[in-house]
C-alpha positions in Angstrom: 78.8 76.9 125.3 77.5 80.0 123.6 76.2 82.9 125.7 73.2 84.5 124.0 72.2 87.3 126.3 72.0 90.2 123.9 70.4 92.7 126.3 73.5 93.7 128.2 73.9 97.5 127.5 77.7 97.8 127.8 79.3 95.4 125.3 80.6 95.1 121.8 81.9 92.2 119.9 84.8 91.3 117.6 83.8 88.9 115.0 86.0 87.8 112.0 88.9 89.1 110.0 89.5 88.6 106.3 92.8 89.3 104.6 93.0 89.9 100.8 95.3 91.7 98.4 93.9 94.2 96.0 94.5 97.5 94.3 93.3 101.0 95.2 92.2 101.2 91.6 90.2 98.2 90.8 90.6 98.5 87.0 94.4 98.1 87.4 95.5 94.9 89.1 98.2 95.5 91.7 100.5 93.0 90.1 100.7 94.7 86.7 104.3 95.6 85.9 105.2 98.7 83.9 108.2 100.5 82.6 108.2 103.6 80.6 110.8 106.4 80.0 111.6 109.8 78.5 114.9 111.4 77.7 115.9 115.1 77.7 119.0 117.3 77.8 119.9 117.8 81.4 119.6 121.3 82.8 122.7 123.3 83.4 122.4 122.7 87.2 120.7 119.8 89.1 119.7 119.9 92.7 119.8 116.3 93.8 118.3 117.0 97.2 115.1 118.3 95.5 114.9 115.6 92.9 115.3 112.6 95.2 113.1 112.4 98.4 113.8 108.6 98.5 117.5 108.4 97.6 120.2 109.9 95.4 123.8 109.1 94.4 126.6 111.0 92.6 129.7 109.5 91.1 133.1 111.1 90.5 133.4 113.9 93.1 136.9 113.7 94.6 138.3 112.6 96.9 135.4 110.1 97.8 134.1 109.6 94.2 130.8 108.2 95.6 128.4 110.5 97.4 125.0 109.6 98.8 121.9 111.1 100.4 122.1 111.0 104.2 119.4 109.8 106.6 117.7 107.3 104.3 118.0 103.6 103.5 120.4 103.3 100.6 118.4 102.0 97.6 120.5 102.9 94.6 123.5 100.6 94.4 127.0 101.6 93.4 127.9 100.7 89.8 129.6 97.5 88.7 131.7 97.6 85.5 130.5 96.0 82.3 132.8 94.4 79.8 135.9 94.8 81.9 135.7 98.6 82.0 138.2 100.6 84.0 136.3 103.9 84.7 138.3 107.1 85.2 137.2 110.4 86.6 135.5 113.0 84.4 135.5 116.8 85.0 134.1 119.9 83.4 130.8 118.1 82.5 128.0 119.9 80.8 125.8 119.7 84.0 126.7 120.8 87.6 125.3 118.8 90.6 124.5 120.3 94.0 123.1 118.8 97.2 122.7 119.9 100.9 121.9 116.5 102.5 124.9 114.3 101.7 126.8 112.0 103.8 129.9 113.4 105.6 132.3 114.8 104.6 130.6 116.0 101.4 127.4 117.2 103.2 126.9 120.4 101.2 128.2 120.6 97.6 127.5 123.2 95.0 127.8 122.8 91.2 130.3 120.0 90.9 130.7 119.0 87.3 132.2 115.6 87.9 131.4 112.0 86.9 132.9 108.7 85.8 133.8 107.9 82.2 134.5 104.9 80.0 136.1 104.9 76.5 136.0 101.4 74.9 133.0 100.1 72.9 131.1 97.4 74.8 132.2 98.7 78.2 130.4 100.7 80.8 128.4 100.7 84.0 125.5 98.8 85.6 123.5 99.5 88.8 120.2 98.5 90.4 117.3 99.9 92.5 114.6 98.0 94.3 111.3 97.4 92.5 107.9 96.4 93.8 104.3 97.1 93.1 104.7 100.8 94.2 105.2 103.1 91.3 108.6 104.8 91.4 110.6 107.3 89.3 114.3 107.1 88.7 116.2 109.9 87.1 119.5 108.7 85.5 122.0 111.4 84.6 124.4 110.3 81.9 126.5 111.9 79.2 128.4 111.4 76.0 131.5 113.2 74.5 132.0 112.5 70.8 130.5 109.0 71.4 127.3 107.1 71.5 126.0 105.3 74.7 123.3 102.7 74.9 121.1 102.8 78.1 119.0 99.8 78.9 116.6 99.3 81.8 114.9 96.1 82.7 112.8 94.5 85.5 113.7 91.1 86.8 110.1 90.1 87.7 109.6 88.0 84.6 107.2 90.5 83.0 109.6 91.2 80.2 109.4 94.9 80.8 112.5 96.6 79.2 113.5 100.0 77.8 116.5 101.1 75.8 117.7 104.3 74.2 120.8 105.8 72.6 122.5 108.9 73.7 124.7 110.5 71.1 127.0 113.6 70.9 129.3 113.5 67.9 131.1 116.8 68.4 131.3 117.8 72.1 130.2 116.7 75.6 126.6 116.8 76.8 124.6 115.5 79.7 121.1 113.9 79.5 118.4 112.8 82.0 116.6 109.6 81.4 113.4 109.5 83.4 112.3 105.9 84.2 108.8 105.3 85.6 108.4 101.8 86.8 106.8 99.2 89.1 107.2 95.4 89.3 104.5 92.8 89.5 105.4 91.9 93.1 107.6 92.9 96.0 111.4 92.1 96.3 112.3 92.7 92.6 114.9 95.0 91.0 115.3 97.5 88.1 118.7 97.1 86.5 120.1 100.0 84.5 123.0 99.5 82.2 124.9 102.1 80.2 127.7 101.1 77.7 129.7 102.6 74.9 128.0 101.6 71.6 130.0 103.8 69.2 132.9 106.2 69.1 132.9 109.3 66.8 136.6 110.3 67.3 139.8 108.3 67.6 140.7 110.2 70.8 138.7 111.7 73.6 135.5 109.8 72.9 133.7 108.5 76.0 130.4 108.2 77.9 129.8 109.4 81.5 127.8 108.1 84.4 127.0 111.1 86.6 124.1 110.8 89.1 120.8 109.0 89.8 117.8 110.2 91.9 115.0 108.0 93.1 111.4 109.1 94.0 108.4 107.2 95.2 105.3 108.4 93.3 102.2 109.0 95.3 101.3 110.6 98.6 103.3 109.9 101.7 106.2 108.4 99.8 104.1 105.5 98.7 102.5 104.7 102.0 98.8 105.0 102.8 96.1 104.0 105.3 92.4 104.6 104.4 89.3 102.9 105.7 85.5 102.6 105.1 82.8 100.9 107.1 79.4 99.7 106.2 76.7 97.4 107.6 77.9 93.8 106.9 75.7 91.4 104.8 73.8 88.8 106.8 75.7 85.9 105.3 79.5 85.8 104.6 81.4 83.0 102.9 85.0 83.3 104.2 86.4 81.0 101.6 85.2 83.3 98.8 86.2 86.6 100.5 89.4 85.6 102.2 91.3 84.2 99.3 94.8 84.8 100.9 93.9 84.3 104.6 91.0 84.5 106.9 90.3 83.9 110.7 87.1 83.4 112.6 86.8 83.7 116.4 84.3 82.5 118.9 83.4 78.9 118.0 83.8 76.3 120.7 86.4 73.9 119.2 89.9 72.6 119.8 91.3 76.1 119.1 90.0 79.6 120.0 89.8 80.3 116.3 89.2 78.8 112.9 91.4 79.9 110.0 92.2 79.1 106.4 94.2 75.9 105.9 97.0 75.3 103.5 98.4 78.9 103.5 101.1 80.8 105.4 99.1 82.5 108.2 99.1 86.3 107.7 96.6 87.5 110.3 98.3 87.6 113.7 97.0 86.1 116.9 94.2 88.0 118.7 95.7 90.1 121.5 93.9 91.8 124.5 93.9 95.5 124.9 93.5 96.9 128.5 92.5 93.7 130.1 93.6 90.2 131.1 90.2 88.6 131.1 89.5 86.2 128.1 86.8 87.4 125.7 83.5 85.6 126.0 81.9 83.7 123.1 78.6 85.2 122.1 76.0 85.2 119.3 76.4 87.3 116.1 73.6 88.6 113.8 75.8 87.5 110.8 76.2 83.9 109.7 79.7 82.8 108.6 80.5 79.7 106.4 83.7 78.2 105.0 85.4 75.3 103.5 89.2 74.5 103.6 89.5 75.7 107.2 91.2 74.3 110.3 90.6 72.9 112.8 87.1 72.7 111.4 87.4 72.1 107.7 83.8 73.0 106.8 81.3 75.0 108.7 77.9 76.4 107.5 76.2 79.5 108.9 77.8 79.8 112.3 76.7 82.9 114.3 79.6 82.8 116.8 81.8 85.7 117.9 83.6 87.1 120.9 82.7 90.0 123.2 84.1 92.3 125.8 82.4 94.8 128.1 84.4 97.6 129.7 85.4 101.0 128.4 88.9 101.3 126.9 89.2 97.5 126.7 89.2 95.5 123.5 91.2 93.6 121.0 94.3 94.0 118.7 95.2 92.1 115.5 98.0 92.6 113.0 98.8 91.8 109.4 101.8 92.2 107.1 102.5 95.6 105.5 105.0 96.4 102.8 105.0 98.4 99.5 102.3 96.2 98.1 98.8 97.7 98.2 96.6 95.5 100.4 93.1 95.2 101.7 92.3 94.1 105.3 88.6 93.4 106.1 87.5 93.1 109.7 83.9 92.3 110.8 83.1 94.1 114.0 79.9 94.2 116.1 78.1 96.4 118.6 75.4 95.3 121.0 73.2 97.8 122.9 73.8 101.6 123.2 77.5 101.2 122.6 80.4 102.8 120.7 83.5 101.1 119.4 86.7 102.9 118.4 88.9 101.6 115.6 92.5 102.5 115.1 94.7 101.3 112.3 98.4 102.2 112.4 101.4 101.3 110.2 104.3 100.1 112.2 106.8 102.3 110.3 104.9 105.5 111.3 105.0 106.7 107.7 101.4 107.8 107.7 99.0 109.1 110.4 96.8 106.4 112.0 93.3 105.9 110.6 90.6 106.2 113.3 86.9 105.9 113.2 84.1 105.3 115.8 81.3 102.8 115.2 78.0 103.7 117.0 75.0 101.7 117.9 71.9 102.9 119.7 70.0 99.6 120.4 69.9 96.0 119.3 72.8 94.5 117.4 74.7 95.7 114.4 77.7 94.1 112.6 80.0 96.3 110.4 82.4 95.4 107.6 85.5 97.6 108.0 87.7 97.7 104.9 91.2 99.1 105.3 93.3 99.9 102.2 97.0 100.4 103.0 100.6 100.1 102.1 103.8 100.8 104.0 106.8 102.9 102.9 109.1 99.9 103.0 109.2 96.1 103.4 108.7 94.0 106.5 106.2 96.2 108.3 102.8 95.6 109.9 99.4 97.1 110.1 98.1 97.1 113.7 94.3 97.3 114.2 92.7 97.9 117.6 89.0 97.8 118.5 88.0 99.2 121.9 84.8 100.2 123.7 84.7 104.0 123.5 81.8 105.4 125.4 81.3 105.5 129.2 77.6 105.6 129.8 75.3 104.4 132.6 72.0 102.7 131.6 
């Protein structure tokens, strides 16, 4: 049964959701991996707290010999040895390191010139940091003393992105900063940094040093974002074409309260009620939806079905996955009569302010296409979208 009374003055409808992945910048696919770098002499003094809003690490400061940024998820791993190295402590390095946000007991340290060193050719250090489709910057602070070190960085996403450089000081000690700018072609990958002795320029006292690393997410809000736009929807929508990753349609009378894309892992969550316990009522939309490859109905043409709810501050909620991948979530929403609908889109990690907007309709029926562009600051989060009747008028 489909209720088709469109003259009720206090209702709005929730129609259909589409879930697709895309990029903020359409000319650059979100899955394009990249790795570039530059190398410079390190300044005399480095403030790790300023260089690393995401994470930092320092090696060699006694008695702990491993110091980290406090209050964040640890992303930079401790080193593992390469080639059977047996690193020792290094002091009086060319660069001093300071921080004021370290883990206890070394919370506030000023100008320590410490690190870890390795002497033998072919031996050294290796560590990793997470990589995904968010652009990141890693500063790696390394040194050489009458020796040459080879630094190599590589992504494990299968893109083949690698970088290598040599750091040489034939007569004395020096510190250098290698600036790595990178992103992987998908979430859950790693950037591996390896630094080994490649040559010695003295029989004694020739070594390389691993000193510090600092990680920064490039972009506003530490890599997270929620933006949105709305426009009047087209009169015909093919969900198979638009929802290539997942789609859901509500309101058809069938074995289930929804139809959705078959053969994929469901990403769009179940429809939830906001502010009420009454089930939404099927109604007629002014937009026709079609699809193939759905379930429980595998193929449908031009259905004008949807759901509606009447009262103020009552509505619907849906969720979808959020992580450091840039994603697009499209939701088709309707208004009937002289009615307003309030949209709120929130990231579950709280890393960005919620996106809010109000759709307004004076008479008749209008369907809007809401397009949300978003990414979270970390993995395993959600975007939460609510749609509620906003005005309180008497007609």
